[in-house]
N, CA, C and O atoms as CSV, one atom per row, in Angstrom:
chain,resi,resn,atom,element,x,y,z
A,1,MET,N,N,209.980,70.720,53.399
A,1,MET,CA,C,208.247,70.528,53.527
A,1,MET,C,C,207.931,71.798,54.682
A,1,MET,O,O,207.286,72.847,54.668
A,2,SER,N,N,208.933,70.922,55.854
A,2,SER,CA,C,208.643,71.830,57.087
A,2,SER,C,C,208.642,73.645,56.905
A,2,SER,O,O,208.411,74.292,57.926
A,3,ASN,N,N,208.833,74.195,55.950
A,3,ASN,CA,C,209.178,75.422,56.383
A,3,ASN,C,C,207.447,75.805,56.091
A,3,ASN,O,O,206.969,76.893,56.413
A,4,GLN,N,N,206.865,75.001,55.611
A,4,GLN,CA,C,205.604,75.691,55.167
A,4,GLN,C,C,204.457,75.528,56.535
A,4,GLN,O,O,203.276,75.759,56.277
A,5,TYR,N,N,204.785,75.183,57.779
A,5,TYR,CA,C,204.148,74.999,58.723
A,5,TYR,C,C,205.066,75.870,60.019
A,5,TYR,O,O,206.204,75.700,60.457
A,6,PRO,N,N,204.111,76.729,60.322
A,6,PRO,CA,C,204.824,77.456,61.632
A,6,PRO,C,C,205.504,76.256,62.850
A,6,PRO,O,O,205.081,75.120,63.059
A,7,ALA,N,N,206.616,76.924,63.493
A,7,ALA,CA,C,207.285,76.382,64.565
A,7,ALA,C,C,206.382,75.548,65.371
A,7,ALA,O,O,206.713,74.397,65.656
A,8,LYS,N,N,205.022,76.156,65.841
A,8,LYS,CA,C,204.884,75.333,67.277
A,8,LYS,C,C,204.468,74.201,66.656
A,8,LYS,O,O,204.418,73.447,67.627
A,9,PHE,N,N,204.081,73.445,65.575
A,9,PHE,CA,C,203.869,72.215,65.162
A,9,PHE,C,C,204.557,71.019,65.635
A,9,PHE,O,O,205.619,70.781,65.061
A,10,LYS,N,N,204.191,70.210,66.555
A,10,LYS,CA,C,204.857,69.098,67.102
A,10,LYS,C,C,205.419,68.346,65.929
A,10,LYS,O,O,204.788,68.454,64.877
A,11,ALA,N,N,206.601,67.533,65.935
A,11,ALA,CA,C,206.814,66.721,64.644
A,11,ALA,C,C,205.651,65.483,64.278
A,11,ALA,O,O,205.628,64.975,63.157
A,12,ALA,N,N,204.539,65.006,65.546
A,12,ALA,CA,C,204.045,64.004,65.228
A,12,ALA,C,C,202.765,64.764,64.192
A,12,ALA,O,O,202.226,64.283,63.195
A,13,ASP,N,N,202.519,66.200,64.897
A,13,ASP,CA,C,201.408,67.177,63.997
A,13,ASP,C,C,201.746,67.297,62.767
A,13,ASP,O,O,200.895,67.136,61.892
A,14,LEU,N,N,203.034,67.597,62.463
A,14,LEU,CA,C,203.705,67.656,61.013
A,14,LEU,C,C,203.342,66.178,60.537
A,14,LEU,O,O,202.130,66.070,60.353
A,15,LYS,N,N,203.935,65.216,60.330
A,15,LYS,CA,C,203.460,64.225,60.016
A,15,LYS,C,C,202.331,63.863,59.621
A,15,LYS,O,O,201.996,63.293,58.583
A,16,ARG,N,N,201.542,64.340,60.798
A,16,ARG,CA,C,200.208,63.710,60.134
A,16,ARG,C,C,199.334,64.644,59.003
A,16,ARG,O,O,198.336,64.334,58.352
A,17,ARG,N,N,200.082,65.859,59.034
A,17,ARG,CA,C,199.083,66.629,58.308
A,17,ARG,C,C,200.062,66.472,56.702
A,17,ARG,O,O,199.588,66.728,55.596
A,18,GLU,N,N,201.343,66.044,56.935
A,18,GLU,CA,C,201.813,65.785,55.103
A,18,GLU,C,C,201.567,64.800,55.276
A,18,GLU,O,O,202.337,64.230,54.504
A,19,ILE,N,N,200.742,63.685,55.994
A,19,ILE,CA,C,200.134,62.606,55.545
A,19,ILE,C,C,198.773,62.846,54.931
A,19,ILE,O,O,198.295,62.195,54.002
A,20,GLN,N,N,198.386,63.541,55.364
A,20,GLN,CA,C,197.127,63.992,54.887
A,20,GLN,C,C,196.999,64.735,53.290
A,20,GLN,O,O,196.092,64.667,52.461
A,21,LEU,N,N,198.012,65.291,53.271
A,21,LEU,CA,C,198.182,66.400,51.915
A,21,LEU,C,C,198.883,65.551,50.969
A,21,LEU,O,O,198.930,65.924,49.797
A,22,ILE,N,N,199.448,64.433,51.325
A,22,ILE,CA,C,199.939,63.372,50.616
A,22,ILE,C,C,198.696,62.365,49.906
A,22,ILE,O,O,198.829,61.933,48.761
A,23,HIS,N,N,197.460,62.057,50.770
A,23,HIS,CA,C,196.570,61.627,50.390
A,23,HIS,C,C,195.392,62.660,49.615
A,23,HIS,O,O,194.399,62.247,49.014
A,24,VAL,N,N,195.759,64.012,49.788
A,24,VAL,CA,C,195.127,64.626,49.288
A,24,VAL,C,C,195.680,64.945,47.949
A,24,VAL,O,O,194.802,65.343,47.183
A,25,ALA,N,N,196.787,64.897,47.469
A,25,ALA,CA,C,197.396,64.995,46.310
A,25,ALA,C,C,197.219,63.970,45.724
A,25,ALA,O,O,196.637,64.215,44.667
A,26,ARG,N,N,197.465,62.668,45.884
A,26,ARG,CA,C,197.200,61.521,45.408
A,26,ARG,C,C,195.950,61.624,44.607
A,26,ARG,O,O,195.910,61.260,43.432
A,27,GLN,N,N,194.776,62.196,45.340
A,27,GLN,CA,C,193.460,62.370,45.171
A,27,GLN,C,C,193.393,63.589,43.925
A,27,GLN,O,O,192.740,63.321,42.917
A,28,LYS,N,N,193.774,64.321,43.984
A,28,LYS,CA,C,193.739,65.640,42.948
A,28,LYS,C,C,194.888,65.153,41.398
A,28,LYS,O,O,194.700,65.517,40.237
A,29,VAL,N,N,195.699,64.516,41.766
A,29,VAL,CA,C,196.421,63.691,40.566
A,29,VAL,C,C,195.648,62.311,39.933
A,29,VAL,O,O,196.052,61.571,39.036
A,30,GLY,N,N,194.512,62.241,40.648
A,30,GLY,CA,C,193.702,61.513,39.973
A,30,GLY,C,C,194.585,59.979,39.967
A,30,GLY,O,O,194.628,59.448,38.857
A,31,MET,N,N,195.128,59.401,40.848
A,31,MET,CA,C,195.908,58.205,41.031
A,31,MET,C,C,195.166,57.471,42.119
A,31,MET,O,O,194.810,57.898,43.217
A,32,ASP,N,N,194.966,55.973,41.448
A,32,ASP,CA,C,193.872,55.118,42.125
A,32,ASP,C,C,195.030,54.610,43.521
A,32,ASP,O,O,196.179,54.899,43.854
A,33,GLU,N,N,193.818,53.614,44.082
A,33,GLU,CA,C,194.860,53.497,45.222
A,33,GLU,C,C,195.880,52.461,44.836
A,33,GLU,O,O,197.004,52.573,45.326
A,34,ALA,N,N,195.576,51.285,43.867
A,34,ALA,CA,C,196.586,50.107,43.393
A,34,ALA,C,C,197.907,50.784,42.983
A,34,ALA,O,O,198.979,50.421,43.464
A,35,THR,N,N,197.783,51.965,41.912
A,35,THR,CA,C,198.937,52.832,41.185
A,35,THR,C,C,199.837,53.253,42.946
A,35,THR,O,O,200.825,52.749,43.480
A,36,TYR,N,N,199.050,54.196,43.309
A,36,TYR,CA,C,199.193,54.628,45.012
A,36,TYR,C,C,200.488,53.545,45.698
A,36,TYR,O,O,201.653,53.870,45.924
A,37,ARG,N,N,199.921,52.359,45.896
A,37,ARG,CA,C,200.779,51.471,46.672
A,37,ARG,C,C,201.699,50.646,46.023
A,37,ARG,O,O,202.465,49.907,46.642
A,38,ALA,N,N,201.646,50.769,44.353
A,38,ALA,CA,C,202.666,50.357,43.875
A,38,ALA,C,C,203.705,51.297,43.965
A,38,ALA,O,O,204.822,50.951,44.349
A,39,LEU,N,N,203.393,52.681,43.584
A,39,LEU,CA,C,204.354,53.445,43.500
A,39,LEU,C,C,205.285,53.787,44.997
A,39,LEU,O,O,206.441,54.205,44.948
A,40,LEU,N,N,204.416,53.477,46.514
A,40,LEU,CA,C,205.170,53.376,47.468
A,40,LEU,C,C,206.038,52.193,47.399
A,40,LEU,O,O,207.236,52.396,47.597
A,41,HIS,N,N,205.680,51.087,47.174
A,41,HIS,CA,C,206.549,50.118,47.160
A,41,HIS,C,C,207.654,49.847,46.629
A,41,HIS,O,O,208.477,49.092,47.148
A,42,ASP,N,N,207.865,50.658,45.097
A,42,ASP,CA,C,208.839,50.909,43.988
A,42,ASP,C,C,209.722,51.424,44.392
A,42,ASP,O,O,210.859,50.964,44.494
A,43,ARG,N,N,209.174,52.927,44.820
A,43,ARG,CA,C,210.216,53.961,45.220
A,43,ARG,C,C,210.701,53.895,46.535
A,43,ARG,O,O,211.870,54.218,46.746
A,44,PHE,N,N,209.942,53.507,47.486
A,44,PHE,CA,C,210.230,53.690,48.696
A,44,PHE,C,C,210.422,52.387,49.336
A,44,PHE,O,O,211.185,52.602,50.278
A,45,GLY,N,N,210.039,50.826,49.293
A,45,GLY,CA,C,210.257,49.755,49.601
A,45,GLY,C,C,208.943,49.733,51.127
A,45,GLY,O,O,208.945,49.067,52.162
A,46,LEU,N,N,207.942,50.810,50.585
A,46,LEU,CA,C,207.237,50.818,51.855
A,46,LEU,C,C,205.766,50.374,51.508
A,46,LEU,O,O,205.455,50.563,50.332
A,47,ALA,N,N,204.753,49.785,52.366
A,47,ALA,CA,C,203.418,49.653,52.166
A,47,ALA,C,C,202.743,50.983,52.266
A,47,ALA,O,O,201.905,51.285,51.417
A,48,SER,N,N,203.106,51.964,53.434
A,48,SER,CA,C,202.054,52.962,53.926
A,48,SER,C,C,203.134,54.167,53.689
A,48,SER,O,O,204.344,54.118,53.466
A,49,SER,N,N,202.108,55.419,53.843
A,49,SER,CA,C,202.824,56.751,53.854
A,49,SER,C,C,203.032,57.021,55.173
A,49,SER,O,O,203.899,57.843,55.470
A,50,THR,N,N,202.149,56.270,56.336
A,50,THR,CA,C,202.939,56.140,57.739
A,50,THR,C,C,204.206,55.712,57.991
A,50,THR,O,O,204.901,56.099,58.931
A,51,ASP,N,N,204.494,54.967,57.214
A,51,ASP,CA,C,205.724,54.189,57.646
A,51,ASP,C,C,207.253,55.036,57.116
A,51,ASP,O,O,208.386,54.622,57.362
A,52,MET,N,N,206.964,56.110,56.460
A,52,MET,CA,C,208.027,57.111,56.143
A,52,MET,C,C,208.503,57.667,56.675
A,52,MET,O,O,208.130,57.699,57.847
A,53,ASP,N,N,209.636,58.507,56.304
A,53,ASP,CA,C,210.441,59.500,57.249
A,53,ASP,C,C,210.134,60.797,56.872
A,53,ASP,O,O,209.540,60.709,55.798
A,54,TRP,N,N,210.259,62.209,57.280
A,54,TRP,CA,C,210.145,63.470,56.554
A,54,TRP,C,C,210.845,63.361,55.108
A,54,TRP,O,O,210.227,63.693,54.097
A,55,LYS,N,N,211.789,63.018,55.075
A,55,LYS,CA,C,212.499,62.836,53.855
A,55,LYS,C,C,212.021,62.370,52.691
A,55,LYS,O,O,212.327,62.793,51.576
A,56,GLN,N,N,211.021,61.209,53.022
A,56,GLN,CA,C,210.404,60.495,51.735
A,56,GLN,C,C,209.224,60.855,51.715
A,56,GLN,O,O,208.519,60.532,50.759
A,57,ARG,N,N,208.757,61.556,52.685
A,57,ARG,CA,C,207.353,62.156,52.569
A,57,ARG,C,C,207.237,63.684,51.760
A,57,ARG,O,O,206.295,64.166,51.131
A,58,LYS,N,N,208.467,64.172,52.027
A,58,LYS,CA,C,208.710,65.385,51.218
A,58,LYS,C,C,208.964,65.127,49.542
A,58,LYS,O,O,208.635,65.916,48.656
A,59,GLN,N,N,209.779,63.530,49.313
A,59,GLN,CA,C,210.117,63.278,47.886
A,59,GLN,C,C,208.769,62.759,47.320
A,59,GLN,O,O,208.442,62.783,46.133
A,60,LEU,N,N,208.048,62.292,48.349
A,60,LEU,CA,C,206.489,61.756,47.727
A,60,LEU,C,C,206.083,63.291,47.083
A,60,LEU,O,O,206.337,63.704,45.952
A,61,LEU,N,N,205.455,63.906,48.054
A,61,LEU,CA,C,205.121,65.537,47.887
A,61,LEU,C,C,205.614,66.034,46.536
A,61,LEU,O,O,204.769,66.293,45.679
A,62,ASP,N,N,206.526,66.144,46.349
A,62,ASP,CA,C,207.237,66.587,45.617
A,62,ASP,C,C,207.199,66.068,43.980
A,62,ASP,O,O,207.109,66.673,42.912
A,63,HIS,N,N,207.301,64.794,44.314
A,63,HIS,CA,C,207.121,63.665,42.901
A,63,HIS,C,C,205.602,64.081,42.546
A,63,HIS,O,O,205.315,64.221,41.358
A,64,PHE,N,N,204.364,64.334,43.803
A,64,PHE,CA,C,203.202,64.453,43.122
A,64,PHE,C,C,203.095,66.085,42.526
A,64,PHE,O,O,202.296,66.268,41.608
A,65,LYS,N,N,203.771,67.084,42.961
A,65,LYS,CA,C,203.943,68.014,42.345
A,65,LYS,C,C,204.393,68.287,40.985
A,65,LYS,O,O,204.076,69.267,40.311
A,66,THR,N,N,205.379,67.055,40.549
A,66,THR,CA,C,205.667,66.905,39.261
A,66,THR,C,C,204.652,66.566,38.120
A,66,THR,O,O,204.666,66.974,36.959
A,67,LEU,N,N,203.509,65.475,38.910
A,67,LEU,CA,C,202.418,65.337,38.296
A,67,LEU,C,C,201.359,66.466,38.223
A,67,LEU,O,O,200.198,66.170,37.940
A,68,GLY,N,N,201.796,68.034,38.522
A,68,GLY,CA,C,200.530,68.579,38.703
A,68,GLY,C,C,199.816,69.127,39.717
A,68,GLY,O,O,198.935,69.956,39.490
A,69,PHE,N,N,200.112,68.738,40.881
A,69,PHE,CA,C,199.530,69.110,42.308
A,69,PHE,C,C,200.057,70.144,42.335
A,69,PHE,O,O,201.090,70.425,41.726
A,70,LYS,N,N,199.330,70.973,43.154
A,70,LYS,CA,C,199.578,72.309,43.655
A,70,LYS,C,C,198.692,72.170,44.730
A,70,LYS,O,O,197.509,71.877,44.559
A,71,ALA,N,N,199.356,72.425,46.177
A,71,ALA,CA,C,199.032,72.699,47.625
A,71,ALA,C,C,198.456,74.167,47.479
A,71,ALA,O,O,199.031,75.161,47.037
A,72,VAL,N,N,197.046,74.027,48.014
A,72,VAL,CA,C,196.734,75.355,48.203
A,72,VAL,C,C,195.989,74.991,49.410
A,72,VAL,O,O,195.364,73.951,49.621
A,73,PRO,N,N,196.217,76.425,50.478
A,73,PRO,CA,C,195.652,76.501,51.616
A,73,PRO,C,C,194.529,76.189,51.810
A,73,PRO,O,O,193.869,76.241,50.772
A,74,SER,N,N,193.848,75.809,52.872
A,74,SER,CA,C,192.488,75.566,53.090
A,74,SER,C,C,191.521,76.965,53.348
A,74,SER,O,O,192.049,78.055,53.569
A,75,LYS,N,N,190.256,76.808,53.298
A,75,LYS,CA,C,189.737,78.020,53.682
A,75,LYS,C,C,189.308,77.799,55.053
A,75,LYS,O,O,189.167,76.732,55.651
A,76,LYS,N,N,189.101,79.144,55.497
A,76,LYS,CA,C,189.271,79.122,57.012
A,76,LYS,C,C,187.843,78.502,57.411
A,76,LYS,O,O,186.804,78.730,56.791
A,77,ARG,N,N,187.978,77.544,58.737
A,77,ARG,CA,C,187.027,77.038,59.364
A,77,ARG,C,C,185.946,77.651,59.690
A,77,ARG,O,O,186.081,78.627,60.427
A,78,PRO,N,N,184.652,77.292,59.272
A,78,PRO,CA,C,183.622,77.613,60.278
A,78,PRO,C,C,183.522,78.108,61.469
A,78,PRO,O,O,184.136,77.695,62.452
A,79,GLN,N,N,182.852,78.893,61.445
A,79,GLN,CA,C,182.745,79.515,63.272
A,79,GLN,C,C,181.974,78.105,63.753
A,79,GLN,O,O,180.995,77.604,63.199
A,80,SER,N,N,182.824,77.498,65.179
A,80,SER,CA,C,182.207,76.101,65.650
A,80,SER,C,C,180.978,76.405,66.522
A,80,SER,O,O,180.025,75.628,66.573
A,81,ARG,N,N,181.039,77.741,67.315
A,81,ARG,CA,C,179.927,77.638,67.855
A,81,ARG,C,C,179.064,78.893,67.389
A,81,ARG,O,O,179.439,79.958,66.898
A,82,PRO,N,N,177.716,78.405,67.717
A,82,PRO,CA,C,176.813,79.706,67.247
A,82,PRO,C,C,176.972,81.056,67.975
A,82,PRO,O,O,177.343,81.425,69.089
A,83,LEU,N,N,176.538,81.602,66.879
A,83,LEU,CA,C,176.852,83.193,67.818
A,83,LEU,C,C,175.775,83.438,68.934
A,83,LEU,O,O,174.659,82.948,68.762
A,84,ALA,N,N,176.090,84.312,70.292
A,84,ALA,CA,C,175.083,84.613,71.110
A,84,ALA,C,C,174.247,85.478,70.696
A,84,ALA,O,O,174.664,86.470,70.097
A,85,ASP,N,N,172.827,85.278,70.937
A,85,ASP,CA,C,171.706,86.234,70.105
A,85,ASP,C,C,171.041,86.492,71.444
A,85,ASP,O,O,169.823,86.319,71.391
A,86,ASP,N,N,171.492,86.846,72.593
A,86,ASP,CA,C,170.814,87.301,73.818
A,86,ASP,C,C,170.937,89.149,73.606
A,86,ASP,O,O,171.639,89.768,72.807
A,87,ALA,N,N,170.116,89.596,74.490
A,87,ALA,CA,C,170.206,91.569,73.933
A,87,ALA,C,C,171.220,91.751,74.393
A,87,ALA,O,O,171.878,92.291,73.504
A,88,GLN,N,N,171.884,91.633,75.357
A,88,GLN,CA,C,173.685,92.151,75.698
A,88,GLN,C,C,174.118,91.821,74.373
A,88,GLN,O,O,174.394,92.770,73.640
A,89,SER,N,N,174.246,90.512,73.869
A,89,SER,CA,C,175.118,90.022,73.414
A,89,SER,C,C,174.986,91.285,71.853
A,89,SER,O,O,175.871,91.944,71.308
A,90,LYS,N,N,173.664,91.193,71.593
A,90,LYS,CA,C,173.486,92.101,70.209
A,90,LYS,C,C,173.817,93.591,70.313
A,90,LYS,O,O,174.246,94.288,69.394
A,91,LYS,N,N,173.578,93.946,71.468
A,91,LYS,CA,C,173.913,95.362,71.497
A,91,LYS,C,C,175.656,95.472,71.574
A,91,LYS,O,O,176.065,96.561,71.170
A,92,ILE,N,N,176.568,94.656,71.963
A,92,ILE,CA,C,177.921,94.294,72.084
A,92,ILE,C,C,178.160,94.592,70.418
A,92,ILE,O,O,178.928,95.450,69.982
A,93,ARG,N,N,177.423,93.794,69.697
A,93,ARG,CA,C,177.933,93.396,68.303
A,93,ARG,C,C,177.391,94.779,67.611
A,93,ARG,O,O,178.123,95.164,66.699
A,94,GLU,N,N,176.521,95.401,67.810
A,94,GLU,CA,C,175.815,96.617,67.404
A,94,GLU,C,C,177.092,97.231,67.055
A,94,GLU,O,O,177.697,97.275,65.983
A,95,LEU,N,N,177.503,97.944,68.835
A,95,LEU,CA,C,178.371,98.676,69.433
A,95,LEU,C,C,179.795,98.344,68.460
A,95,LEU,O,O,180.205,99.406,67.991
A,96,TRP,N,N,180.438,97.446,68.141
A,96,TRP,CA,C,181.560,96.804,67.656
A,96,TRP,C,C,181.456,97.674,66.248
A,96,TRP,O,O,182.193,98.571,65.838
A,97,LEU,N,N,180.134,97.014,65.591
A,97,LEU,CA,C,180.028,97.073,64.188
A,97,LEU,C,C,179.569,98.899,63.744
A,97,LEU,O,O,179.278,99.192,62.584
A,98,THR,N,N,179.580,99.809,64.730
A,98,THR,CA,C,179.267,100.730,64.959
A,98,THR,C,C,180.892,101.780,64.961
A,98,THR,O,O,181.282,102.848,64.489
A,99,LEU,N,N,181.421,100.667,65.805
A,99,LEU,CA,C,182.885,101.097,65.694
A,99,LEU,C,C,183.609,100.904,64.834
A,99,LEU,O,O,184.524,101.724,64.769
A,100,HIS,N,N,183.603,99.817,63.796
A,100,HIS,CA,C,184.146,100.025,62.789
A,100,HIS,C,C,183.769,100.792,61.822
A,100,HIS,O,O,184.667,101.419,61.259
A,101,THR,N,N,182.442,100.966,61.370
A,101,THR,CA,C,181.878,102.094,60.463
A,101,THR,C,C,182.104,103.376,60.772
A,101,THR,O,O,181.737,104.357,60.126
A,102,ASN,N,N,182.677,103.356,61.710
A,102,ASN,CA,C,182.912,104.794,62.151
A,102,ASN,C,C,184.772,104.885,62.217
A,102,ASN,O,O,185.240,105.896,62.742
A,103,GLY,N,N,185.616,103.958,61.747
A,103,GLY,CA,C,187.009,103.650,61.535
A,103,GLY,C,C,187.790,103.660,63.226
A,103,GLY,O,O,188.935,104.035,63.475
A,104,LYS,N,N,187.096,103.300,63.892
A,104,LYS,CA,C,187.679,102.994,65.199
A,104,LYS,C,C,188.032,101.508,65.481
A,104,LYS,O,O,188.676,101.134,66.460
A,105,VAL,N,N,187.458,100.585,64.357
A,105,VAL,CA,C,188.178,98.967,64.679
A,105,VAL,C,C,188.330,98.660,63.325
A,105,VAL,O,O,187.521,99.048,62.482
A,106,ARG,N,N,189.052,98.169,63.133
A,106,ARG,CA,C,189.865,98.102,61.952
A,106,ARG,C,C,189.020,96.635,61.162
A,106,ARG,O,O,188.591,96.576,60.009
A,107,ASN,N,N,188.980,95.534,62.255
A,107,ASN,CA,C,188.590,94.013,61.992
A,107,ASN,C,C,187.577,94.237,62.427
A,107,ASN,O,O,187.623,94.770,63.536
A,108,PRO,N,N,186.043,93.952,61.788
A,108,PRO,CA,C,184.907,93.729,62.374
A,108,PRO,C,C,184.371,92.197,62.451
A,108,PRO,O,O,183.172,91.924,62.519
A,109,ASP,N,N,185.073,91.547,62.438
A,109,ASP,CA,C,185.232,90.027,62.531
A,109,ASP,C,C,185.140,89.611,63.949
A,109,ASP,O,O,185.819,90.129,64.836
A,110,GLU,N,N,184.194,88.566,64.157
A,110,GLU,CA,C,183.365,88.193,65.157
A,110,GLU,C,C,184.621,87.593,66.086
A,110,GLU,O,O,184.541,87.382,67.296
A,111,SER,N,N,185.406,87.441,65.528
A,111,SER,CA,C,186.870,86.575,66.192
A,111,SER,C,C,187.975,88.027,66.740
A,111,SER,O,O,188.895,87.842,67.536
A,112,ALA,N,N,187.703,89.215,66.227
A,112,ALA,CA,C,188.265,90.369,66.907
A,112,ALA,C,C,187.463,90.674,67.875
A,112,ALA,O,O,188.056,91.128,68.853
A,113,LEU,N,N,186.040,90.576,68.001
A,113,LEU,CA,C,185.119,90.936,69.050
A,113,LEU,C,C,185.400,90.299,70.276
A,113,LEU,O,O,185.449,90.892,71.353
A,114,ALA,N,N,185.615,88.883,70.086
A,114,ALA,CA,C,186.237,88.136,71.200
A,114,ALA,C,C,187.296,88.108,71.675
A,114,ALA,O,O,187.423,87.558,72.769
A,115,ALA,N,N,188.130,88.539,71.189
A,115,ALA,CA,C,189.525,88.714,71.378
A,115,ALA,C,C,189.265,89.899,72.462
A,115,ALA,O,O,189.484,89.710,73.659
A,116,PHE,N,N,188.567,91.682,71.727
A,116,PHE,CA,C,188.448,92.342,72.809
A,116,PHE,C,C,187.801,92.080,73.900
A,116,PHE,O,O,188.224,92.539,74.962
A,117,VAL,N,N,186.326,91.068,73.850
A,117,VAL,CA,C,185.790,90.916,74.736
A,117,VAL,C,C,186.576,89.851,76.059
A,117,VAL,O,O,186.200,89.995,77.223
A,118,LYS,N,N,187.301,89.164,75.822
A,118,LYS,CA,C,188.579,88.508,76.380
A,118,LYS,C,C,189.476,89.302,77.188
A,118,LYS,O,O,189.750,88.968,78.341
A,119,ARG,N,N,190.041,90.549,76.526
A,119,ARG,CA,C,190.640,91.422,77.185
A,119,ARG,C,C,190.039,92.081,78.013
A,119,ARG,O,O,190.747,92.706,78.804
A,120,GLN,N,N,188.595,92.194,78.147
A,120,GLN,CA,C,187.771,93.107,79.092
A,120,GLN,C,C,187.465,92.402,80.260
A,120,GLN,O,O,187.337,93.013,81.321
A,121,THR,N,N,187.340,91.255,80.195
A,121,THR,CA,C,186.547,90.296,80.963
A,121,THR,C,C,187.157,88.892,81.030
A,121,THR,O,O,186.515,87.917,81.420
A,122,LYS,N,N,188.419,88.844,80.631
A,122,LYS,CA,C,188.896,87.446,80.696
A,122,LYS,C,C,187.944,86.216,80.502
A,122,LYS,O,O,188.201,85.161,81.082
A,123,VAL,N,N,186.918,86.335,79.745
A,123,VAL,CA,C,186.136,85.327,78.747
A,123,VAL,C,C,186.200,85.310,77.556
A,123,VAL,O,O,186.215,86.167,76.673
A,124,ASP,N,N,186.254,83.766,77.619
A,124,ASP,CA,C,186.698,83.860,75.661
A,124,ASP,C,C,185.489,83.846,74.662
A,124,ASP,O,O,185.627,83.686,73.449
A,125,ALA,N,N,184.249,84.036,75.322
A,125,ALA,CA,C,183.234,84.417,74.094
A,125,ALA,C,C,181.604,85.100,74.697
A,125,ALA,O,O,181.283,85.130,75.885
A,126,LEU,N,N,180.823,85.560,73.636
A,126,LEU,CA,C,180.151,86.640,74.566
A,126,LEU,C,C,179.002,85.186,75.033
A,126,LEU,O,O,178.690,85.234,76.223
A,127,GLN,N,N,178.628,84.452,74.555
A,127,GLN,CA,C,177.920,83.193,74.938
A,127,GLN,C,C,177.992,83.440,76.502
A,127,GLN,O,O,177.015,83.849,77.130
A,128,TRP,N,N,179.207,83.164,77.083
A,128,TRP,CA,C,179.862,82.736,78.482
A,128,TRP,C,C,179.637,83.923,79.574
A,128,TRP,O,O,179.473,83.745,80.781
A,129,LEU,N,N,179.661,84.985,78.993
A,129,LEU,CA,C,179.378,86.392,79.822
A,129,LEU,C,C,178.200,86.405,80.619
A,129,LEU,O,O,177.146,86.052,80.090
A,130,ASN,N,N,178.218,86.778,81.870
A,130,ASN,CA,C,177.115,87.100,82.913
A,130,ASN,C,C,176.766,88.567,82.705
A,130,ASN,O,O,177.533,89.332,82.121
A,131,SER,N,N,175.461,88.979,83.250
A,131,SER,CA,C,175.277,89.890,82.706
A,131,SER,C,C,175.624,91.014,83.054
A,131,SER,O,O,175.246,92.016,82.446
A,132,THR,N,N,176.579,91.066,84.322
A,132,THR,CA,C,177.423,92.144,84.634
A,132,THR,C,C,178.888,92.625,83.912
A,132,THR,O,O,179.411,93.739,83.871
A,133,GLN,N,N,179.341,91.287,83.347
A,133,GLN,CA,C,180.512,91.197,82.518
A,133,GLN,C,C,180.041,91.941,81.053
A,133,GLN,O,O,180.814,92.697,80.465
A,134,ALA,N,N,178.525,91.593,80.486
A,134,ALA,CA,C,178.136,91.930,79.610
A,134,ALA,C,C,177.826,93.472,79.546
A,134,ALA,O,O,178.140,94.129,78.554
A,135,SER,N,N,177.052,94.158,80.897
A,135,SER,CA,C,177.558,95.456,80.640
A,135,SER,C,C,178.394,96.387,81.059
A,135,SER,O,O,178.112,97.577,81.198
A,136,LYS,N,N,179.946,95.624,81.374
A,136,LYS,CA,C,180.581,96.067,81.060
A,136,LYS,C,C,181.349,96.503,79.854
A,136,LYS,O,O,181.785,97.617,79.564
A,137,VAL,N,N,181.394,95.684,79.397
A,137,VAL,CA,C,181.517,95.277,77.811
A,137,VAL,C,C,180.817,96.703,77.061
A,137,VAL,O,O,181.469,97.585,76.502
A,138,ILE,N,N,179.405,96.666,77.207
A,138,ILE,CA,C,178.879,97.138,76.747
A,138,ILE,C,C,179.319,99.049,76.765
A,138,ILE,O,O,179.368,99.853,75.834
A,139,GLU,N,N,179.579,99.223,78.288
A,139,GLU,CA,C,180.205,100.787,78.652
A,139,GLU,C,C,181.337,101.149,77.871
A,139,GLU,O,O,181.533,102.122,77.143
A,140,GLU,N,N,182.405,99.665,78.323
A,140,GLU,CA,C,183.880,100.555,77.504
A,140,GLU,C,C,183.354,100.490,76.230
A,140,GLU,O,O,183.334,101.720,76.280
A,141,LEU,N,N,182.816,100.191,74.906
A,141,LEU,CA,C,182.661,99.969,73.852
A,141,LEU,C,C,181.578,101.483,73.921
A,141,LEU,O,O,182.145,102.309,73.204
A,142,LYS,N,N,180.584,101.960,74.367
A,142,LYS,CA,C,180.079,103.316,74.454
A,142,LYS,C,C,181.202,104.234,74.889
A,142,LYS,O,O,181.202,105.303,74.279
A,143,LYS,N,N,182.159,104.083,75.791
A,143,LYS,CA,C,183.262,105.331,75.867
A,143,LYS,C,C,184.255,105.132,74.825
A,143,LYS,O,O,184.832,106.154,74.455
A,144,TRP,N,N,184.629,103.852,74.181
A,144,TRP,CA,C,185.445,103.948,73.325
A,144,TRP,C,C,184.493,104.887,71.773
A,144,TRP,O,O,185.042,105.656,70.984
A,145,LEU,N,N,183.441,104.594,71.766
A,145,LEU,CA,C,182.530,104.957,70.807
A,145,LEU,C,C,182.557,106.747,70.741
A,145,LEU,O,O,182.493,107.553,69.812
A,146,ALA,N,N,182.672,106.854,72.075
A,146,ALA,CA,C,182.727,108.930,72.497
A,146,ALA,C,C,183.667,109.181,72.393
A,146,ALA,O,O,183.619,110.359,72.040
A,147,ARG,N,N,184.678,108.886,72.452
A,147,ARG,CA,C,186.125,109.303,72.071
A,147,ARG,C,C,186.298,109.644,70.850
A,147,ARG,O,O,187.412,109.989,70.457
C-alpha cells in the first residue's frame, strides 16, 4: 500500500490517507456502517480502522478491492486563492499566455506562471507583488518574448 504515496509522507500522514481511503472504499462498495463494523470485529478483532496497523489496513483495502473497489486518484484541487486582477497582473498573465501561444512556454497554467514569478522575485503569488516587482516581471517577460 505504501508504494502508492511519495516517500515524503510521514507515517501519520500515510495512516490518515489510508483510513480515508478505507472509508471511501466502504462507501463505494455499498457497505453499511453495521456491516463494516462487523467486518472489522470478525476479521481483525477491532472496533475501528484507526486501531489497525499498516498490514491490517492493506488487508482491508485488498478485501474491498475483491468486492469491486478501484482506487481512483482525486482530481486536482481547485485553486485556493483568487487570481490577482490588477492591471499589472493582467499584463503579466497576458504576456505569459502570449509566450505559450508562440511556443516559448510549455505550460500556460497559473501554477507555472507563479513558479516563474517566484524565481524572478522570491514572491509566491502575483497578488503579493508590489509595483516594482510586477514591473520587473513584465520586463523579463517582454525580453523573453523578444528573443
